[in-house]
Each structure stands twice: as C-alpha cells, then as structure tokens.
C-alpha positions in Angstrom: 30.4 -0.9 -69.2 31.8 -1.7 -65.8 35.6 -2.1 -66.2 36.6 -2.7 -62.5 35.1 -4.0 -59.4 36.7 -4.0 -55.9 35.6 -6.4 -53.2 36.9 -5.4 -49.8 35.7 -7.3 -46.7 33.0 -9.0 -48.8 32.5 -12.7 -48.0 35.8 -14.5 -48.7 37.5 -11.4 -50.1 39.6 -9.4 -47.8 40.9 -7.3 -50.7 39.9 -8.2 -54.2 40.3 -6.2 -57.4 39.0 -7.4 -60.8 39.5 -5.7 -64.1 36.7 -6.6 -66.4 37.1 -7.1 -70.1 34.4 -7.8 -72.8 34.9 -11.4 -71.9 35.8 -12.1 -68.2 36.2 -15.7 -67.2 36.2 -16.8 -63.5 37.4 -20.2 -62.5 38.9 -22.0 -59.4 38.2 -24.6 -56.9 34.7 -24.9 -55.4 33.9 -22.3 -52.8 36.8 -20.1 -53.7 34.8 -16.9 -54.5 33.7 -17.1 -58.1 29.9 -17.0 -57.4 30.5 -14.2 -54.9 32.1 -12.0 -57.6 29.0 -12.5 -59.7 26.7 -11.8 -56.7 28.6 -8.5 -56.1 27.9 -7.5 -59.7 24.2 -8.3 -59.2 24.2 -6.2 -56.0 25.7 -3.3 -58.0 22.9 -3.6 -60.5 20.3 -3.5 -57.7 21.9 -0.5 -56.1 22.2 1.4 -59.4 18.4 0.9 -59.8 17.8 2.4 -56.3 16.9 -0.9 -54.7 18.1 -2.5 -51.5 21.3 -4.1 -52.7 21.1 -7.2 -50.6 20.1 -10.3 -52.6 17.3 -12.6 -51.6 18.3 -15.8 -49.8 21.9 -14.7 -49.3 21.7 -13.4 -45.8 22.2 -10.2 -44.0 25.0 -7.7 -44.5 26.6 -9.0 -41.4 26.6 -12.6 -42.8 28.3 -11.2 -46.0 31.1 -9.5 -44.2 34.5 -11.1 -44.1 35.4 -12.5 -40.6 38.5 -10.3 -40.6 36.6 -7.1 -41.4 34.1 -4.9 -39.6 32.4 -3.8 -42.8 32.3 -4.6 -46.5 32.8 -2.3 -49.5 31.9 -3.1 -53.1 33.1 -0.4 -55.6 32.4 -0.6 -59.3 33.7 1.8 -61.8 33.2 2.3 -65.6 35.4 3.5 -68.4 34.6 7.1 -67.6 36.0 6.5 -64.0 32.5 7.0 -62.5 31.8 4.9 -59.5 29.1 3.3 -57.4 30.1 2.4 -53.9 28.1 -0.1 -51.8 29.0 -0.2 -48.1 27.7 -2.2 -45.2 28.8 -1.2 -41.6 27.2 -1.5 -38.2 24.1 -3.0 -39.7 23.6 -0.1 -42.0 23.8 -0.2 -45.8 25.0 2.8 -47.8 25.1 3.6 -51.5 27.2 6.4 -53.1 26.7 6.8 -56.8 28.3 9.5 -58.9 26.3 8.7 -62.0 27.8 5.4 -63.2 26.4 4.2 -66.5 25.2 0.6 -65.9 24.3 -1.6 -68.9 21.3 -3.9 -69.0 22.2 -7.0 -67.0 21.1 -10.5 -67.9 21.8 -13.4 -65.6 21.7 -17.2 -65.9 22.4 -19.0 -62.7 23.8 -22.5 -62.3 20.5 -23.7 -60.8 18.5 -23.1 -64.0 15.5 -25.3 -64.5 16.8 -27.5 -67.2 14.6 -30.3 -68.5 10.9 -29.6 -68.0 7.9 -30.5 -70.0 6.4 -27.0 -69.4 7.8 -23.5 -68.6 5.9 -20.8 -66.8 4.9 -17.7 -68.7 5.1 -14.3 -67.0 2.5 -11.6 -67.8 4.6 -8.7 -66.5 7.7 -9.1 -68.7 9.1 -10.5 -71.9 12.4 -11.3 -70.3 13.4 -14.7 -68.8 14.5 -15.0 -65.2 17.8 -16.3 -63.9 16.5 -19.9 -63.8 15.1 -19.9 -67.3 11.5 -19.1 -66.4 9.6 -17.3 -69.2 12.2 -18.6 -71.7 9.8 -19.4 -74.5 7.8 -16.1 -74.2 11.2 -14.3 -74.4 12.1 -16.3 -77.5 8.7 -15.6 -79.0 8.8 -11.9 -78.3 12.2 -11.4 -80.0 11.9 -14.2 -82.6 11.6 -11.8 -85.6 14.3 -9.3 -84.5 17.3 -9.1 -86.8 20.6 -9.8 -85.0 24.1 -8.6 -85.7 25.3 -10.0 -88.9 28.5 -11.2 -87.3 26.4 -13.4 -84.9 24.5 -15.1 -87.7 25.3 -18.7 -88.1 26.4 -19.6 -91.6 23.8 -22.3 -91.9 20.9 -20.2 -90.5 17.9 -19.9 -92.8 17.4 -16.2 -92.1 18.7 -13.1 -90.3 16.3 -13.2 -87.3 16.9 -14.4 -83.7 14.7 -17.5 -84.1 16.5 -18.8 -87.2 19.9 -18.3 -85.6 18.8 -19.7 -82.3 18.0 -22.9 -84.0 21.2 -22.9 -86.0 23.4 -22.3 -83.0 21.5 -25.0 -81.0 22.5 -27.3 -83.8 26.1 -27.1 -82.7 25.1 -28.9 -79.5 22.9 -31.5 -80.9 23.1 -31.7 -84.7 19.9 -32.3 -86.6 17.5 -31.6 -83.7 14.5 -29.4 -84.6 13.4 -27.1 -81.8 9.8 -25.8 -81.7 7.5 -24.5 -78.9 4.0 -23.8 -78.0 2.6 -20.9 -75.9 -0.7 -21.2 -74.0 -1.2 -17.7 -72.8 -4.6 -18.4 -71.1 -2.9 -20.9 -68.8 0.4 -19.0 -68.5 2.3 -22.1 -69.7 4.6 -22.8 -72.6 6.0 -26.1 -73.9 9.3 -26.8 -75.6 9.7 -29.6 -78.1 12.8 -31.2 -79.6 12.0 -33.3 -82.7 8.4 -33.2 -81.5 9.4 -34.8 -78.2 8.8 -33.1 -74.9 11.9 -31.8 -73.2 11.8 -34.5 -70.5 12.3 -37.2 -73.2 15.5 -35.8 -74.6 19.0 -35.1 -73.2 19.4 -32.6 -70.4 22.1 -30.8 -72.5 19.5 -29.3 -74.9 17.3 -27.9 -72.1 20.3 -26.4 -70.2 21.8 -24.9 -73.4 18.7 -23.3 -74.9 18.4 -20.5 -72.3 22.2 -19.7 -72.6 22.0 -19.3 -76.4 18.7 -17.4 -76.2 20.0 -15.1 -73.5 23.2 -14.2 -75.5 21.2 -13.5 -78.7 18.6 -11.5 -76.7 21.4 -9.5 -75.1 23.0 -8.7 -78.4 19.9 -6.6 -79.3 20.9 -4.1 -76.5 24.1 -2.1 -76.9 26.8 -2.8 -74.2 24.6 -5.3 -72.3 26.2 -7.4 -69.6 25.5 -11.1 -69.4 26.4 -13.1 -66.3 26.6 -16.9 -66.9 27.2 -19.6 -64.3 28.4 -22.9 -65.7 27.1 -22.6 -69.3 28.7 -26.0 -70.0 26.4 -27.9 -67.7 25.3 -31.3 -69.1 27.1 -30.7 -72.4 29.4 -33.3 -73.9 33.1 -32.1 -74.5 32.6 -31.1 -78.1 29.5 -29.1 -77.2 31.4 -27.4 -74.4 34.2 -26.3 -76.8 31.6 -25.0 -79.3 29.9 -23.1 -76.5 33.2 -21.5 -75.6 33.6 -20.4 -79.2 30.0 -19.0 -79.4 30.3 -17.0 -76.2 33.6 -15.6 -77.4 31.9 -14.6 -80.7 29.2 -12.7 -78.8 31.8 -11.0 -76.6 33.7 -10.0 -79.8 30.6 -8.4 -81.1 29.3 -6.1 -78.4 28.0 -8.4 -75.6 29.9 -8.0 -72.4 30.2 -11.4 -70.7 31.3 -12.7 -67.3 31.4 -16.5 -67.1 31.9 -18.8 -64.2 33.1 -22.2 -65.3 35.0 -25.4 -64.4 35.3 -26.5 -68.0 38.7 -26.8 -69.7 36.8 -27.7 -72.9 34.9 -24.4 -72.8 38.2 -22.6 -72.2 39.8 -24.4 -75.1 36.9 -23.1 -77.3 37.8 -19.6 -76.2 41.5 -20.2 -77.0 40.6 -21.6 -80.5 38.4 -18.6 -81.2 41.3 -16.3 -80.2 43.7 -18.1 -82.5 41.2 -17.7 -85.3 40.6 -14.0 -84.4 43.9 -12.7 -82.9 42.5 -9.3 -82.0 40.2 -10.9 -79.5 43.1 -11.5 -77.2 42.7 -7.9 -76.1 39.1 -8.4 -75.1 39.6 -11.4 -72.9 40.9 -11.9 -69.3 40.5 -14.9 -67.0 41.0 -15.2 -63.2 41.9 -18.2 -61.0 40.5 -18.0 -57.5 41.8 -20.0 -54.6 41.7 -19.7 -50.8 44.8 -19.1 -48.7 45.4 -20.5 -45.2 43.1 -17.8 -43.7 40.4 -19.0 -46.1 40.6 -15.6 -47.9 40.3 -15.5 -51.7 43.5 -14.9 -53.7 43.1 -13.9 -57.3 45.5 -14.6 -60.2 44.9 -13.2 -63.7 45.7 -15.1 -66.9 45.6 -13.5 -70.4 46.0 -14.9 -73.8 48.4 -14.3 -76.7 47.0 -13.8 -80.2 47.7 -17.4 -81.0 45.6 -18.6 -78.1 48.5 -19.5 -75.8 49.0 -18.2 -72.3 50.7 -14.9 -72.1 51.9 -15.3 -68.6 52.6 -18.1 -66.1 49.5 -19.9 -64.9 48.9 -21.1 -61.3 48.8 -24.8 -60.5 45.3 -26.1 -61.0 44.3 -23.8 -63.8 42.7 -26.1 -66.4 45.6 -28.6 -66.0 43.8 -31.7 -64.8 44.0 -33.4 -68.2 47.8 -33.2 -68.1 47.9 -34.2 -64.5 45.8 -37.3 -65.2 47.7 -38.2 -68.3 51.0 -38.1 -66.4 49.5 -40.4 -63.7 48.4 -42.9 -66.4 51.6 -42.8 -68.4 54.2 -43.0 -65.6 
C-alpha cells in the first residue's frame, strides 16, 4: 500500500505532500490539483510496471512541469519505506525504484460512459476500463465469487458478487432489477433495468453501476487500490450519502480508496459511517486543495473524530456551502 506521495514541480504543485490512508478524500475548487494527484498515482502505477509513465492525452513532461520549476519529481513510498521516484528533467524521464510493493490499481474516471444501450466487450481482459468499458463482462466473470462477509448487504440473496451488486444498487434506486446480456460473437453487452434499456432510465443507475462493481471487484484482491473520480455523479442527495457510506465500508474492509469529490452529501455519508464505526476515524483523511496567488496548489488536511466531527479547524470552502447559503437566506 502506498502511504505517501510527494509532488514537486508537478503541474500546479510546487511542493506537495500527501499522506494516504485506507480512505483518502480529495476536494477543493475546480482546477485546484485534485485530478493531478490521481494522475500522479496512475503515473506511479505505469512506472512500477516498467512502462513510460507519461499518460496518454496529458501532454509531454515539459507541459506537466510547474512554471516555477525546471523539472518535476513524483515520489511514492509504502509502509516499508520503499520508494519509487519519477523524474522529468531536460526532456528526459527517469525512474528509480527500490522495490516498492504496488497494489493492483483500479480506476474510474469522471468521464465514464454512463447511460448507453450497449457496452463494448473486450476479448483481451475481464477487467473494465476507466470509462466503464467491458463492465458487463467484468461483472459476468466475477459474478459467482464470494465476497468479504463484511461487504455483504443485509438484504442480499446470497454471498456472491452478483447478489450483492444488485443489493447495493438498490440503495440508489430501490426496487430496480438489474440484468444484462452478453453477445460475445458481436463483442457487445446490454444492461437492463426493470427490463428497460439503460437509455430509458435515469443516468444515476448507469453512472453508479461501475462504481459499485469496481469496489466489489477490487475487494477480491488483497490491498487493492481504487481511484474514483466523482462517484456521486448524477445521484440524488440520499444516494450520494449512501454511496459515501458504502465506499467507507469497503475502505474499512481492505480496499484502499482515493476519491475525488465535490459532494458534501457523500462526505456526510463518510461521517455517519465513522460515527457508527468509531475506529474508522483512524483509516480516513481528507484534503482541501486551493490555489494561491501564484496559482500553486496549497494543501490542507482534515481528519475526523470518532463521532464523525472534525478533529481540526477546516479551511473556508470545505463542504460549507449549505451553511453559507442558509445564512444568506435567513439574514
């Protein structure tokens, strides 16, 4: 498990240092560096696999270098203090790895496909991609796998991934029956909700299904790391709160999670879970990102007490819009 990542001269980070917990939450104003932190973790994964660490469609190393720096350095370390160091200087990338143990990384990006009548099936893998491609083949492949008993929904009809996927999906849209069809000869698959194609039901179901599936899939691999961008997308407030509780449950039971979000409802779900499971407070950390006058990212950490309340002073803007709006309406 990666426990720390340093971002020096990388994009908007002149000097950034993030301690990672089993559940790490990133929030802040738009374009403040949240997605960049997740991109850095993806670059670390690529480097650990011996690949070129630059990501497709994100530019050259020079483009990724902070305007106040001549090079960038990304350094990730694990609980054993082993490190992997990514460096880009004078148009030359470099990787130094002293044997860091990197978990299996799963990633769901903000631009996932959402509501589609059909989903592409990949022949080369059983895993879904970051947009949700191959989703139904992934579900089908692991449908009969037994999941951690602590992740089993109390109303699930069995112990397998499929039974529990349906039960957890029910917290988003109660009573909806999810089924699917695979057509392997045409490399296509089709999701159905109450026998309706996905394009004829709410976007929330299509956006939520890959998040729940990815978390349950990741739970089958010890110490896996799941990177989630905006898991609350297209969900009503109650659904966002329930999603926060579910992600916290997964993080409390062996799935390491980094979440980028703008949702105070999702955050409230995490706080409620913490109040119900006080020991979880030690497994959670959140960060608020904002840009200073130099347009460099400043990072503020916020932790929780066992009752779900803040354990330290929070910066202005940190999930406080409801109170700000209420004050404007009342006075």
